[in-house]
Backbone as numpy.savetxt, mean C-alpha at the origin, in Angstrom:
# Nx Ny Nz CAx CAy CAz Cx Cy Cz
-12.41 15.95 -56.49 -11.31 15.70 -55.54 -11.87 15.04 -54.29
-11.31 13.93 -53.92 -11.82 13.20 -52.76 -11.40 13.87 -51.46
-12.26 13.76 -50.49 -11.96 14.32 -49.18 -11.00 13.43 -48.42
-10.27 14.05 -47.51 -9.38 13.26 -46.66 -10.19 12.36 -45.75
-9.81 11.11 -45.62 -10.57 10.21 -44.74 -10.44 10.66 -43.29
-11.51 10.41 -42.57 -11.52 10.74 -41.15 -10.83 9.60 -40.39
-9.79 9.95 -39.69 -9.04 8.95 -38.93 -9.55 8.95 -37.50
-10.05 7.81 -37.01 -10.55 7.77 -35.63 -9.42 7.97 -34.65
-9.70 8.57 -33.50 -8.66 8.79 -32.50 -8.13 7.48 -31.96
-6.83 7.46 -31.69 -6.21 6.27 -31.12 -6.64 6.10 -29.67
-6.90 4.88 -29.26 -7.23 4.68 -27.84 -6.04 5.03 -26.96
-6.32 5.64 -25.84 -5.26 6.08 -24.95 -5.02 5.04 -23.86
-3.79 5.02 -23.38 -3.50 4.20 -22.20 -4.30 4.73 -21.03
-4.71 3.88 -20.10 -5.60 4.32 -19.01 -5.08 5.52 -18.23
-3.76 5.54 -17.93 -3.28 6.63 -17.10 -3.26 7.96 -17.82
-3.47 7.97 -19.14 -3.53 9.24 -19.87 -4.83 9.99 -19.60
-5.76 9.36 -18.87 -6.99 10.06 -18.52 -6.72 11.26 -17.63
-5.60 11.25 -16.93 -5.25 12.39 -16.09 -4.11 13.19 -16.71
-3.82 12.95 -17.99 -2.77 13.70 -18.66 -1.50 12.90 -18.81
-0.58 13.45 -19.62 0.68 12.77 -19.89 1.71 13.00 -18.79
1.53 14.01 -17.97 2.47 14.32 -16.91 2.22 13.42 -15.70
3.30 13.13 -14.97 3.15 12.32 -13.77 2.57 13.12 -12.61
2.62 14.45 -12.67 2.12 15.27 -11.58 0.63 15.06 -11.32
-0.25 15.05 -12.35 -1.67 14.77 -12.07 -1.89 13.37 -11.51
-1.07 12.41 -11.94 -1.21 11.07 -11.40 -0.93 11.07 -9.90
0.16 11.75 -9.51 0.49 11.85 -8.09 -0.59 12.61 -7.34
-1.15 13.64 -7.97 -2.18 14.45 -7.32 -3.41 13.62 -6.99
-3.87 12.80 -7.93 -5.07 11.98 -7.69 -4.82 10.95 -6.59
-3.67 10.28 -6.65 -3.37 9.28 -5.62 -3.23 9.93 -4.26
-2.55 11.05 -4.20 -2.38 11.75 -2.92 -3.73 12.24 -2.40
-4.60 12.65 -3.31 -5.93 13.06 -2.88 -6.71 11.92 -2.24
-6.59 10.71 -2.80 -7.25 9.56 -2.20 -6.72 9.25 -0.81
-5.40 9.33 -0.66 -4.81 9.11 0.66 -5.22 10.20 1.65
-5.36 11.43 1.15 -5.77 12.53 2.03 -7.18 12.31 2.56
-8.05 11.72 1.77 -9.41 11.42 2.23 -9.36 10.45 3.42
-8.53 9.42 3.32 -8.40 8.46 4.42 -7.82 9.13 5.66
-6.81 9.99 5.46 -6.22 10.70 6.60 -7.25 11.62 7.25
-8.11 12.23 6.44 -9.15 13.11 6.97 -10.14 12.34 7.82
-10.55 11.16 7.36 -11.48 10.34 8.14 -10.86 9.95 9.48
-9.59 9.56 9.47 -8.94 9.19 10.72 -8.87 10.39 11.65
-8.55 11.55 11.12 -8.47 12.74 11.94 -9.81 13.12 12.55
-10.88 12.99 11.80 -12.21 13.35 12.29 -12.65 12.42 13.42
-12.40 11.12 13.26 -12.95 10.15 14.21 -12.01 9.83 15.37
-10.70 10.06 15.20 -9.78 9.60 16.24 -8.82 10.67 16.75
-8.22 11.45 15.86 -7.15 12.35 16.29 -7.12 13.57 15.38
-7.75 14.68 15.77 -7.82 15.87 14.91 -6.45 16.41 14.49
-5.45 16.25 15.35 -4.13 16.77 15.02 -3.39 15.91 13.99
-3.93 14.72 13.72 -3.26 13.84 12.76 -3.19 14.47 11.38
-4.19 15.22 10.98 -4.21 15.83 9.65 -3.00 16.73 9.47
-2.72 17.56 10.48 -1.58 18.47 10.39 -0.27 17.70 10.31
-0.14 16.62 11.12 1.09 15.83 11.08 1.24 15.14 9.73
0.14 14.62 9.22 0.18 13.93 7.92 0.64 14.90 6.83
0.08 16.08 6.81 0.49 17.08 5.82 1.97 17.44 5.98
2.43 17.53 7.23 3.83 17.85 7.47 4.76 16.78 6.92
4.40 15.51 7.08 5.25 14.44 6.56 5.21 14.40 5.03
4.06 14.69 4.45 3.98 14.76 2.99 4.88 15.86 2.45
4.87 17.03 3.09 5.75 18.13 2.68 7.21 17.76 2.90
7.48 17.01 3.97 8.85 16.55 4.20 9.32 15.63 3.09
8.42 14.77 2.59 8.77 13.90 1.47 9.10 14.70 0.23
8.32 15.73 -0.06 8.60 16.59 -1.21 9.92 17.33 -1.03
10.18 17.79 0.19 11.43 18.50 0.45 12.64 17.59 0.24
12.53 16.33 0.67 13.63 15.39 0.47 13.85 15.11 -1.01
12.76 15.02 -1.78 12.91 14.83 -3.23 13.60 16.02 -3.87
13.20 17.24 -3.48 13.82 18.44 -4.03 15.29 18.53 -3.64
15.61 18.14 -2.40 17.00 18.17 -1.96 17.83 17.15 -2.74
17.28 15.97 -2.97 17.99 14.97 -3.75 18.28 15.49 -5.16
17.29 16.12 -5.79 17.49 16.67 -7.13 18.52 17.78 -7.13
18.55 18.58 -6.06 19.55 19.65 -5.97 20.95 19.06 -5.88
21.12 18.03 -5.07 22.44 17.43 -4.90 22.89 16.65 -6.13
21.94 16.06 -6.86 22.31 15.21 -8.00 22.38 15.97 -9.32
21.59 17.02 -9.47 21.55 17.76 -10.75 21.96 19.21 -10.62
22.03 19.71 -9.40 22.37 21.12 -9.22 21.18 22.05 -9.36
19.99 21.50 -9.54 18.78 22.31 -9.69 17.78 21.94 -8.61
17.22 22.96 -7.98 16.23 22.74 -6.94 14.86 22.59 -7.59
14.44 21.35 -7.78 13.16 21.07 -8.43 12.68 19.71 -7.99
11.45 19.37 -8.35 10.89 18.06 -8.10 11.00 17.22 -9.35
11.26 15.91 -9.17 11.28 15.03 -10.34 9.86 14.71 -10.78
9.03 14.28 -9.87 7.64 13.94 -10.22 6.67 14.22 -9.08
7.18 14.46 -7.88 6.30 14.63 -6.72 5.85 13.33 -6.11
6.34 12.20 -6.62 5.88 10.90 -6.12 6.37 10.61 -4.71
7.39 11.33 -4.25 7.86 11.12 -2.88 6.80 11.50 -1.86
5.90 12.39 -2.24 4.79 12.72 -1.34 3.91 11.50 -1.10
3.71 10.69 -2.13 2.91 9.48 -1.99 3.63 8.47 -1.11
4.94 8.35 -1.30 5.73 7.46 -0.44 5.58 7.85 1.02
5.71 9.14 1.31 5.57 9.61 2.69 4.17 9.35 3.22
3.15 9.62 2.39 1.77 9.44 2.83 1.46 7.99 3.15
1.89 7.08 2.28 1.63 5.65 2.52 2.38 5.17 3.75
3.62 5.61 3.91 4.41 5.17 5.05 3.76 5.57 6.36
3.38 6.84 6.50 2.85 7.30 7.79 1.44 6.78 8.04
0.76 6.27 7.01 -0.55 5.69 7.22 -0.48 4.21 7.57
0.73 3.64 7.58 0.88 2.23 7.91 1.52 2.02 9.27
1.75 3.09 10.03 2.41 3.00 11.33 1.53 3.67 12.38
1.83 3.49 13.67 1.02 4.15 14.69 0.98 5.66 14.50
-0.21 6.24 14.60 -0.35 7.68 14.40 0.38 8.49 15.45
0.64 7.88 16.59 1.31 8.59 17.68 2.82 8.36 17.70
3.36 7.74 16.67 4.80 7.45 16.65 5.59 8.76 16.61
6.71 8.85 17.34 7.50 10.08 17.36 8.01 10.46 15.97
8.31 11.75 15.81 8.69 12.27 14.50 10.08 11.82 14.07
11.01 11.69 15.02 12.39 11.40 14.63 12.54 10.10 13.86
12.02 8.96 14.34 12.16 7.73 13.55 11.44 7.81 12.21
10.33 8.54 12.15 9.63 8.67 10.87 10.48 9.43 9.87
11.12 10.50 10.31 11.98 11.27 9.43 13.17 10.43 8.96
13.74 9.61 9.85 14.82 8.70 9.45 14.32 7.74 8.36
13.11 7.21 8.56 12.55 6.27 7.59 12.30 6.96 6.25
11.86 8.21 6.27 11.64 8.96 5.03 12.95 9.20 4.29
13.98 9.54 5.03 15.29 9.75 4.39 15.76 8.47 3.71
15.58 7.34 4.39 15.98 6.06 3.81 15.13 5.70 2.60
13.81 5.79 2.75 12.92 5.33 1.68 12.98 6.23 0.45
13.11 7.53 0.65 13.12 8.46 -0.49 14.54 8.67 -1.02
15.49 8.92 -0.10 16.84 9.23 -0.54 17.63 8.04 -1.03
17.31 6.83 -0.54 18.08 5.66 -0.91 17.29 4.63 -1.70
15.97 4.58 -1.50 15.16 3.54 -2.16 14.41 4.05 -3.38
13.82 5.23 -3.31 13.00 5.70 -4.43 13.81 6.45 -5.48
14.49 7.50 -5.11 15.10 8.37 -6.10 16.25 7.73 -6.87
17.21 7.04 -6.23 18.34 6.51 -7.00 17.97 5.43 -8.00
16.88 4.69 -7.77 16.55 3.56 -8.66 15.37 3.87 -9.56
15.12 5.16 -9.79 13.93 5.54 -10.58 13.97 4.97 -11.99
15.16 4.80 -12.56 15.27 4.32 -13.94 15.81 2.89 -14.04
15.84 2.18 -12.94 16.35 0.81 -12.97 15.23 -0.18 -13.26
15.60 -1.39 -13.59 14.60 -2.41 -13.93 13.92 -2.96 -12.69
14.65 -3.01 -11.57 14.11 -3.58 -10.34 13.69 -2.46 -9.40
12.42 -2.39 -9.06 11.89 -1.35 -8.20 11.35 -1.97 -6.92
11.84 -1.48 -5.80 11.25 -1.83 -4.52 10.31 -0.72 -4.09
9.17 -1.08 -3.53 8.25 -0.08 -3.03 8.92 0.68 -1.89
9.13 1.98 -2.09 9.92 2.76 -1.15 9.25 2.86 0.21
7.93 2.96 0.25 7.23 3.04 1.53 7.43 1.77 2.35
7.48 0.62 1.69 7.72 -0.63 2.41 9.14 -0.72 2.93
10.09 -0.14 2.19 11.47 -0.10 2.67 11.54 0.71 3.96
10.86 1.86 3.99 10.83 2.66 5.20 10.15 1.96 6.34
9.07 1.24 6.05 8.36 0.48 7.09 9.23 -0.65 7.65
9.97 -1.32 6.77 10.86 -2.38 7.22 11.97 -1.81 8.12
12.48 -0.65 7.76 13.50 0.00 8.60 12.96 0.27 10.00
11.74 0.78 10.08 11.14 1.05 11.39 10.93 -0.23 12.19
10.54 -1.31 11.51 10.34 -2.59 12.19 11.64 -3.11 12.78
12.76 -2.86 12.10 14.04 -3.37 12.56 14.72 -2.44 13.56
14.66 -1.14 13.30 15.40 -0.18 14.12 14.59 0.36 15.30
13.26 0.37 15.17 12.39 0.91 16.22 11.28 -0.08 16.50
11.67 -1.30 16.83 10.70 -2.38 16.99 9.72 -2.12 18.13
10.14 -1.40 19.16 9.24 -1.12 20.27 8.21 -0.05 19.90
8.66 1.03 19.27 7.73 2.11 18.92 6.74 1.70 17.83
7.14 0.77 16.96 6.28 0.41 15.83 5.05 -0.37 16.28
5.07 -0.93 17.49 3.91 -1.66 18.00 3.22 -0.92 19.15
3.59 0.33 19.39 2.97 1.12 20.44 1.71 1.79 19.90
0.69 0.99 19.66 -0.57 1.51 19.15 -1.35 2.14 20.31
-1.53 3.44 20.27 -2.34 4.11 21.29 -2.84 5.41 20.73
-3.89 5.94 21.35 -4.44 7.23 20.96 -3.84 8.32 21.83
-3.79 9.56 21.34 -3.22 10.64 22.14 -3.92 10.79 23.49
-3.13 10.93 24.55 -3.68 11.10 25.88 -4.08 9.83 26.58
-3.87 8.67 25.95 -4.29 7.41 26.55 -3.28 6.97 27.62
-3.79 6.64 28.80 -2.95 6.19 29.92 -2.69 4.69 29.78
-1.43 4.31 29.76 -1.08 2.91 29.57 -0.64 2.22 30.86
-0.88 2.85 32.00 -0.42 2.25 33.26 -1.21 1.01 33.64
-2.51 1.01 33.34 -3.36 -0.06 33.83 -3.59 -1.16 32.80
-3.72 -0.78 31.52 -4.04 -1.76 30.49 -3.07 -1.60 29.33
-3.10 -2.57 28.47 -2.31 -2.54 27.24 -3.24 -2.30 26.07
-2.78 -1.54 25.09 -3.60 -1.31 23.91 -3.34 -2.40 22.88
-4.32 -2.64 22.05 -4.16 -3.63 20.98 -5.09 -3.27 19.83
-4.63 -3.53 18.61 -5.49 -3.41 17.44 -6.27 -4.72 17.30
-7.34 -4.74 16.52 -8.10 -5.99 16.35 -7.25 -7.16 15.87
-6.37 -6.92 14.92 -5.57 -8.03 14.38 -4.54 -8.50 15.41
-4.00 -7.58 16.22 -3.05 -7.98 17.25 -3.74 -8.75 18.39
-4.96 -8.33 18.72 -5.70 -9.04 19.76 -6.02 -10.46 19.30
-6.40 -10.62 18.04 -6.66 -11.97 17.53 -5.38 -12.79 17.53
-4.27 -12.16 17.17 -3.00 -12.87 17.12 -2.59 -13.36 18.50
-2.95 -12.57 19.54 -2.55 -12.93 20.90 -3.58 -13.79 21.63
-4.88 -13.51 21.41 -5.92 -14.14 22.22 -6.97 -14.90 21.41
-6.85 -14.95 20.08 -7.84 -15.62 19.21 -9.23 -14.99 19.33
-9.28 -13.72 19.64 -10.56 -13.02 19.74 -10.79 -12.24 18.45
-11.96 -12.46 17.84 -12.29 -11.74 16.60 -13.19 -10.56 16.90
-12.78 -9.40 16.47 -13.55 -8.17 16.66 -14.78 -8.22 15.75
-15.84 -7.51 16.16 -17.09 -7.52 15.39 -16.85 -7.00 13.97
-17.31 -7.76 12.99 -17.08 -7.41 11.59 -17.72 -6.07 11.24
-18.91 -5.81 11.75 -19.58 -4.54 11.46 -18.76 -3.35 11.94
-18.19 -3.47 13.14 -17.38 -2.37 13.68 -16.09 -2.21 12.88
-15.53 -3.32 12.41 -14.34 -3.22 11.57 -14.63 -2.44 10.30
-15.75 -2.77 9.65 -16.09 -2.11 8.40 -16.38 -0.63 8.59
-16.97 -0.27 9.70 -17.33 1.12 9.95 -16.19 1.91 10.58
-15.10 1.24 10.93 -13.99 1.94 11.56 -14.25 2.35 12.99
-15.22 1.72 13.64 -15.55 2.05 15.02 -14.83 1.08 15.95
-13.60 1.40 16.26 -12.77 0.50 17.05 -12.47 1.18 18.38
-12.93 0.59 19.45 -12.74 1.18 20.77 -13.21 0.22 21.85
-13.31 0.73 23.08 -13.71 -0.10 24.21 -12.54 -0.90 24.74
-12.86 -1.88 25.55 -11.81 -2.71 26.15 -12.20 -4.18 26.04
-11.21 -5.03 26.23 -11.45 -6.48 26.19 -10.94 -7.09 27.48
-11.86 -7.69 28.25 -11.55 -8.40 29.48 -10.79 -7.54 30.49
-10.89 -6.22 30.35 -10.16 -5.34 31.25 -8.66 -5.38 31.08
-8.18 -6.07 30.04 -6.74 -6.22 29.81 -6.23 -5.37 28.66
-7.09 -5.17 27.66 -6.67 -4.43 26.47 -7.66 -3.29 26.20
-7.14 -2.13 25.92 -7.95 -1.06 25.33 -7.84 -1.20 23.82
-8.97 -1.26 23.15 -8.98 -1.46 21.71 -8.76 -0.13 20.99
-7.85 -0.14 20.03 -7.55 1.06 19.24 -7.43 0.65 17.78
-7.61 1.59 16.87 -7.37 1.25 15.46 -5.88 1.07 15.22
-5.52 0.41 14.15 -4.12 0.28 13.79 -3.66 1.53 13.08
-2.87 1.36 12.04 -2.46 2.51 11.25 -3.67 3.17 10.62
-3.60 4.47 10.36 -4.74 5.16 9.73 -5.18 4.54 8.41
-4.31 3.78 7.76 -4.69 3.12 6.52 -5.44 1.82 6.73
-5.65 1.41 7.97 -6.35 0.15 8.24 -7.83 0.35 8.49
-8.23 1.54 8.88 -9.62 1.78 9.25 -10.44 2.20 8.03
-11.77 2.19 8.20 -12.70 2.71 7.19 -12.56 1.97 5.85
-12.78 0.66 5.90 -12.63 -0.19 4.72 -13.51 0.27 3.55
-14.80 0.62 3.76 -15.59 1.08 2.62 -15.01 2.31 1.94
-14.43 3.22 2.72 -13.82 4.41 2.13 -12.61 4.03 1.29
-11.80 3.10 1.79 -10.63 2.64 1.02 -11.08 2.04 -0.31
-12.13 1.23 -0.27 -12.62 0.60 -1.51 -13.16 1.64 -2.48
-13.88 2.63 -2.00 -14.40 3.69 -2.87 -13.26 4.50 -3.48
-12.26 4.81 -2.68 -11.09 5.52 -3.21 -10.38 4.66 -4.26
-10.27 3.36 -3.99 -9.66 2.47 -4.97 -10.41 2.44 -6.28
-11.75 2.41 -6.22 -12.56 2.45 -7.45 -12.35 3.75 -8.20
-12.25 4.86 -7.46 -12.00 6.16 -8.10 -10.66 6.16 -8.81
-9.62 5.66 -8.14 -8.30 5.64 -8.76 -8.26 4.68 -9.95
-8.99 3.57 -9.87 -9.05 2.66 -11.02 -9.77 3.33 -12.18
-10.86 4.05 -11.89 -11.59 4.76 -12.94 -10.70 5.81 -13.61
-9.83 6.43 -12.83 -8.90 7.40 -13.40 -7.69 6.73 -14.05
-7.63 5.40 -13.98 -6.55 4.67 -14.63 -5.25 4.68 -13.90
-5.28 4.84 -12.58 -4.04 5.00 -11.81 -3.61 3.75 -11.06
-4.48 2.79 -10.91 -4.10 1.55 -10.24 -4.53 0.37 -11.10
-3.77 -0.70 -11.01 -4.11 -1.94 -11.69 -4.91 -2.82 -10.75
-5.98 -3.43 -11.26 -6.88 -4.18 -10.38 -6.46 -5.63 -10.21
-5.76 -6.20 -11.20 -5.53 -7.65 -11.16 -4.67 -8.07 -9.97
-3.60 -7.32 -9.70 -2.72 -7.70 -8.60 -3.45 -7.63 -7.27
-4.20 -6.55 -7.04 -4.93 -6.38 -5.79 -6.00 -7.43 -5.59
-6.76 -7.71 -6.64 -7.83 -8.70 -6.53 -7.23 -10.10 -6.30
-6.19 -10.44 -7.06 -5.54 -11.74 -6.87 -4.96 -11.86 -5.46
-4.43 -10.77 -4.94 -3.88 -10.77 -3.58 -4.96 -11.08 -2.55
-6.10 -10.39 -2.63 -7.17 -10.59 -1.66 -7.75 -11.99 -1.78
-7.98 -12.44 -3.02 -8.57 -13.78 -3.22 -7.63 -14.87 -2.70
-6.34 -14.76 -3.03 -5.38 -15.77 -2.56 -5.23 -15.73 -1.05
-5.25 -14.54 -0.47 -5.17 -14.42 0.98 -6.38 -15.06 1.64
-7.58 -14.77 1.12 -8.79 -15.36 1.68 -8.79 -16.88 1.53
-8.36 -17.37 0.38 -8.31 -18.82 0.17 -7.32 -19.48 1.12
-6.18 -18.82 1.34 -5.18 -19.37 2.26 -5.71 -19.41 3.69
-6.43 -18.36 4.09 -7.04 -18.36 5.42 -8.04 -19.49 5.57
-8.79 -19.75 4.50 -9.75 -20.85 4.54 -9.06 -22.19 4.73
-7.98 -22.41 3.98 -7.25 -23.67 4.07 -6.65 -23.84 5.47
-6.20 -22.75 6.07 -5.57 -22.83 7.40 -6.57 -22.68 8.53
-7.88 -22.71 8.18 -8.96 -22.66 9.17 -8.90 -21.38 10.01
-8.60 -20.28 9.36 -8.61 -18.97 9.99 -9.89 -18.23 9.59
-10.43 -17.35 10.46 -11.64 -16.59 10.09 -11.38 -15.69 8.89
-12.04 -15.99 7.79 -11.70 -15.35 6.52 -12.07 -13.87 6.51
-13.33 -13.56 6.76 -13.78 -12.17 6.66 -13.05 -11.28 7.66
-12.86 -11.78 8.86 -12.14 -10.98 9.85 -10.72 -10.68 9.37
-10.03 -11.67 8.84 -8.66 -11.46 8.39 -8.60 -10.53 7.18
-9.57 -10.64 6.29 -9.56 -9.78 5.10 -9.79 -8.32 5.48
-10.71 -8.08 6.42 -11.09 -6.70 6.74 -10.38 -6.13 7.96
-9.43 -6.84 8.51 -8.61 -6.30 9.59 -7.19 -6.14 9.09
-6.43 -5.31 9.76 -5.08 -5.07 9.30 -5.06 -4.25 8.01
-4.00 -4.40 7.23 -3.78 -3.54 6.06 -4.06 -4.25 4.74
-4.84 -5.32 4.75 -5.05 -6.10 3.53 -5.69 -5.26 2.43
-6.82 -4.61 2.73 -7.52 -3.83 1.70 -6.70 -2.61 1.30
-6.09 -1.94 2.27 -5.23 -0.78 1.95 -4.09 -1.20 1.03
-3.46 -2.34 1.33 -2.36 -2.81 0.49 -2.85 -3.22 -0.90
-4.05 -3.79 -0.97 -4.59 -4.20 -2.27 -4.77 -3.01 -3.20
-5.06 -1.85 -2.64 -5.28 -0.65 -3.45 -3.98 0.11 -3.69
-3.28 0.45 -2.63 -2.17 1.40 -2.74 -0.80 0.74 -2.88
-0.67 -0.54 -2.54 0.61 -1.23 -2.71 0.56 -2.13 -3.94
-0.46 -2.99 -4.02 -0.58 -3.88 -5.17 -0.86 -3.11 -6.45
-1.50 -1.95 -6.34 -1.83 -1.17 -7.53 -0.71 -0.32 -8.05
0.45 -0.32 -7.38 1.60 0.48 -7.83 2.14 -0.08 -9.13
2.12 0.69 -10.23 2.55 0.14 -11.52 4.05 -0.01 -11.66
4.84 0.58 -10.75 6.29 0.52 -10.90 6.91 -0.67 -10.20
6.38 -1.03 -9.04 7.01 -2.10 -8.25 6.27 -3.42 -8.34
5.22 -3.49 -9.16 4.48 -4.74 -9.36 4.47 -5.06 -10.86
4.13 -6.29 -11.23 4.21 -6.68 -12.65 3.32 -5.83 -13.55
3.75 -5.70 -14.81 2.96 -4.97 -15.80 2.21 -5.91 -16.73
2.63 -7.16 -16.79 1.92 -8.14 -17.62 0.69 -8.65 -16.86
-0.36 -9.00 -17.59 -1.58 -9.47 -16.96 -1.34 -10.77 -16.18
-0.64 -11.70 -16.81 -0.34 -12.95 -16.12 0.55 -12.73 -14.91
1.52 -11.82 -15.04 2.39 -11.52 -13.91 1.65 -10.88 -12.76
0.68 -10.02 -13.08 -0.11 -9.38 -12.02 -0.92 -10.40 -11.26
-1.55 -11.32 -11.97 -2.36 -12.33 -11.30 -1.48 -13.27 -10.46
-0.37 -13.73 -11.05 0.51 -14.63 -10.31 1.16 -13.92 -9.13
1.61 -12.69 -9.34 2.26 -11.95 -8.26 1.32 -11.65 -7.11
0.10 -11.24 -7.43 -0.87 -11.00 -6.38 -1.18 -12.25 -5.58
-1.29 -13.38 -6.28 -1.57 -14.65 -5.59 -0.42 -15.04 -4.67
0.81 -14.87 -5.13 1.97 -15.20 -4.29 1.99 -14.31 -3.06
1.77 -13.01 -3.23 1.76 -12.09 -2.09 0.66 -12.45 -1.10
-0.50 -12.85 -1.60 -1.60 -13.21 -0.71 -1.29 -14.44 0.12
-0.70 -15.45 -0.49 -0.35 -16.67 0.25 0.73 -16.37 1.29
1.75 -15.61 0.89 2.84 -15.29 1.83 2.31 -14.47 3.00
1.43 -13.52 2.72 0.87 -12.69 3.80 0.10 -13.56 4.80
-0.68 -14.50 4.30 -1.43 -15.39 5.20 -0.49 -16.26 6.03
0.58 -16.75 5.42 1.54 -17.59 6.15 2.25 -16.79 7.24
2.63 -15.56 6.93 3.30 -14.71 7.92 2.35 -14.42 9.09
1.11 -14.09 8.77 0.13 -13.81 9.84 -0.07 -15.01 10.75
-0.13 -16.18 10.17 -0.54 -17.37 10.92 0.62 -18.06 11.63
1.79 -18.04 11.02 2.87 -18.90 11.53 4.10 -18.16 12.02
4.03 -16.83 12.16 5.20 -16.10 12.64 4.81 -15.20 13.81
5.81 -14.53 14.33 5.60 -13.58 15.43 4.78 -12.37 14.98
4.88 -12.01 13.70 4.24 -10.80 13.20 2.76 -11.04 12.95
1.94 -10.05 13.37 0.50 -10.16 13.13 0.12 -9.67 11.74
1.06 -9.06 11.03 0.80 -8.57 9.68 2.01 -8.88 8.81
1.77 -9.27 7.55 2.87 -9.67 6.68 2.96 -8.89 5.39
2.34 -7.71 5.34 2.32 -6.92 4.12 3.73 -6.58 3.65
4.58 -6.14 4.56 5.93 -5.71 4.19 6.69 -6.86 3.52
6.66 -8.03 4.14 7.43 -9.16 3.62 6.85 -9.68 2.30
5.53 -9.78 2.22 4.92 -10.37 1.03 5.10 -9.47 -0.19
4.98 -8.16 -0.03 5.08 -7.29 -1.20 6.52 -6.93 -1.54
7.43 -6.94 -0.57 8.84 -6.80 -0.94 9.31 -8.03 -1.71
8.79 -9.21 -1.35 9.08 -10.41 -2.14 8.53 -10.25 -3.55
7.33 -9.71 -3.67 6.75 -9.50 -5.00 7.60 -8.52 -5.81
8.06 -7.44 -5.17 8.94 -6.50 -5.88 10.17 -7.22 -6.42
10.72 -8.13 -5.62 11.94 -8.83 -6.00 11.72 -9.75 -7.20
10.57 -10.40 -7.28 10.34 -11.37 -8.36 9.56 -10.79 -9.52
9.21 -9.50 -9.45 8.42 -8.89 -10.52 9.08 -9.01 -11.90
10.38 -8.70 -12.06 10.97 -8.86 -13.40 10.87 -10.29 -13.92
11.06 -11.27 -13.05 10.96 -12.67 -13.47 9.54 -13.03 -13.89
8.56 -12.59 -13.11 7.16 -12.88 -13.46 6.80 -12.28 -14.81
7.23 -11.04 -15.06 6.94 -10.42 -16.36 7.65 -11.14 -17.49
8.89 -11.55 -17.25 9.64 -12.25 -18.30 8.95 -13.57 -18.65
8.52 -14.31 -17.64 7.84 -15.58 -17.89 6.51 -15.35 -18.60
5.75 -14.35 -18.14 4.45 -14.07 -18.75 4.59 -13.67 -20.21
5.56 -12.82 -20.51 5.75 -12.40 -21.89 6.27 -13.54 -22.76
7.08 -14.42 -22.17 7.56 -15.58 -22.93 6.42 -16.52 -23.28
5.54 -16.77 -22.32 4.39 -17.63 -22.58 3.48 -16.99 -23.62
3.26 -15.70 -23.52 2.42 -15.00 -24.50 3.04 -15.05 -25.90
4.34 -14.86 -25.96 5.02 -14.93 -27.26 4.91 -16.33 -27.86
5.10 -17.35 -27.02 4.96 -18.73 -27.51 3.55 -19.00 -28.03
2.53 -18.51 -27.34 1.15 -18.71 -27.75 0.85 -18.01 -29.07
1.36 -16.79 -29.24 1.12 -16.07 -30.49 1.82 -16.75 -31.66
3.03 -17.25 -31.48 3.71 -17.98 -32.55 2.95 -19.23 -32.91
2.43 -19.92 -31.90 1.66 -21.15 -32.16 0.39 -20.84 -32.95
-0.27 -19.75 -32.60 -1.48 -19.37 -33.32 -1.18 -18.96 -34.75
-0.06 -18.28 -34.95 0.30 -17.87 -36.30 0.61 -19.08 -37.18
1.34 -20.05 -36.61 1.63 -21.25 -37.38 0.38 -22.07 -37.67
-0.58 -21.98 -36.79 -1.81 -22.76 -36.94 -2.60 -22.28 -38.15
-2.54 -20.98 -38.44 -3.36 -20.41 -39.52 -2.55 -20.09 -40.76
-1.31 -20.59 -40.84 -0.50 -20.38 -42.05 -0.23 -21.70 -42.75
C-alpha cells in the first residue's frame, strides 16, 4: 500500500505572518507609532506620551460607539481607528488644543473610516481629519511651539517652514538625529514639526520592521520618495533637505504603505507613488503650503481604483499575448 504523498505547505500572504485576524496587524502598526511617540516625548515633551495614549483610546472609543449605534453591540470592528488617531495626532502640532483634535477624530473615524469600510473607494481617514483641521483651524494647525515657549519676542518655525519662508536649509545631520532647536537670526525659534516628522532613522527602522511583518507595501512608498526627490532635482530644490524634512519619510511608511487606501497591484503602486511624489513636490514649491502630503495622498486615494483597473487590464493583455505566443 502506497503512502500518502507529502503535500508542501501553501505559501502564505505576507500579512498572515501576524495571523489571520486584523487585531495583530493593528497591534504591530500601533506599536511602531508608539515608538515614535516615545522618542518625541523623551526628547521634547514628556507629557506628549500621555496625550497620545489618550487620543488613541478616544479613537477606539469612537469606533466602539459607532458599532453600538450601527449594530446594537458595544464592540470593536478591528481596532484600526486607534491607528487613524495615532497617525493624525502625529502629523499636527503636539501642543494643539484637544477640542479641534476630538472634532477631527469624530469626522475621520465616524464619517470617513467606519461607514466606508466595505466600499471600493477608500480615503485615508487620518488625512481626512488633517484636511479638516487645515480648513477649520488654520491658525492652530501652524502654531508649532513647545510647551512653555514664550512667543512674544520671536516666532517659531519648523525646518521646512523656515525654508519655505526664508530659503534657509537646516543642517542635514541635525534633521536626521531629530535635534531641532536654537534660533535663526533672532527671528525664529526652531522647533520640530509634528512628532511624526522627527527621528528619520527611527521611522525607517520601524518601516523595515513593519515590512518584515508583512504589514506595509514598499513599492508605493519607495516610488513616492524617488519621484519626490527627482521632482525636487528638476525644480532645483535641495533634494536631501526636502526628503528628510517634513513628513515625507513618515508618509512613505505609514500613509503610502496603507493597503486599503493605496493600490494593490504592483504597477498601480509604482504609478500611484510616483504621482503622489510629483504632486507633493509641486505643492511644496509652488503653493502657500510648505507640505503637500494631504493633497497628494488624497489624490492617490481618489485614483487608486482606476490605477488598479489599468494595471490589471495591462497584465491581462500581456498574459493573453503570452498564451497565444506559445499555442
